[in-house]
N, C-alpha and C positions, 0 to 999 in steps of 0.2 A: 457786837464787839465795838469798842470805842476806836475811832480812827485818830491817831495823833496829829497834832498841828504840823503841817509840812514845814513851816518856818523853823519850829523847834527841832524837827528831825534833821533838816538841812544844817542847822547850827551844830547839832551834835555830831553829825557825820564829818563836818569840816574840822571840828575840834579833835575828833578821834583820829582823823588822817594826819593832822598836824602833830599830834602827840606821838603817833607811830613813827613818823619821820624823825622827830626830835629824839626819840628813844633809840632809833636805829643809828643815828649819827653819834650820839653820846649817851650812854646809859646813866641815868641819874635816879636816885630813889624818889625824889619829889615828882619827877615826870612819870615814873612807874605808878605811883599812887594815883596821880591825876588820871592816867590812862585807865587804871582799874575802875575809878569812879565813873568816868565817861562811858566805859564799856558796860558797866552795870546799868547805868541809866538808859543807855541805848537798848539794852536787852529788855529792861522793864517796859520801856515805851513801845517796843515792837512785839512784846508778848512771847519772848523766848529766853532760854538760858544760855544760848551759844552766841557769842558776839559775831561770828561769821554769818550765822543765820539772821541775826538782827540787821547786819549791814545789807544782806541780800534783800530782806523785807523792806528796809528803808529805801534802797535803790529802786525797788519796784513801786513803792508808794509815791515817790516824787514825780515821775512822769505822769502818773494817773492824776495827781493833784494839779499839774500844769494843764492837763486836758480839761479838767473841771473848772479851771480859772484861766481861760485863754487870754484875758487882758493883762494878766500878771499883777492884778491888784493885791493879791495876798502873798506875793513872792518877795524875797529879800532883794535889796538893791545890790548890784555887782560891785559898786564902789561907793564909799561913804564920804 
């Protein structure tokens, strides 16, 4: 099985969370479409058809990736 890039997973999880918050604050068709797209991509990347399962798998993947890269050379910066 292919293991997704932790940076890409972290980026998708962040975008997913931001869109969920935005949609909860104010429902908009454009936000709903983007949330669907991000959810689908996250599911494909994590090998599942359920977004809750995809988020759980992504959450499990990220700590394992940090252990494999203890220097943080492959992690995203916290501030840009």
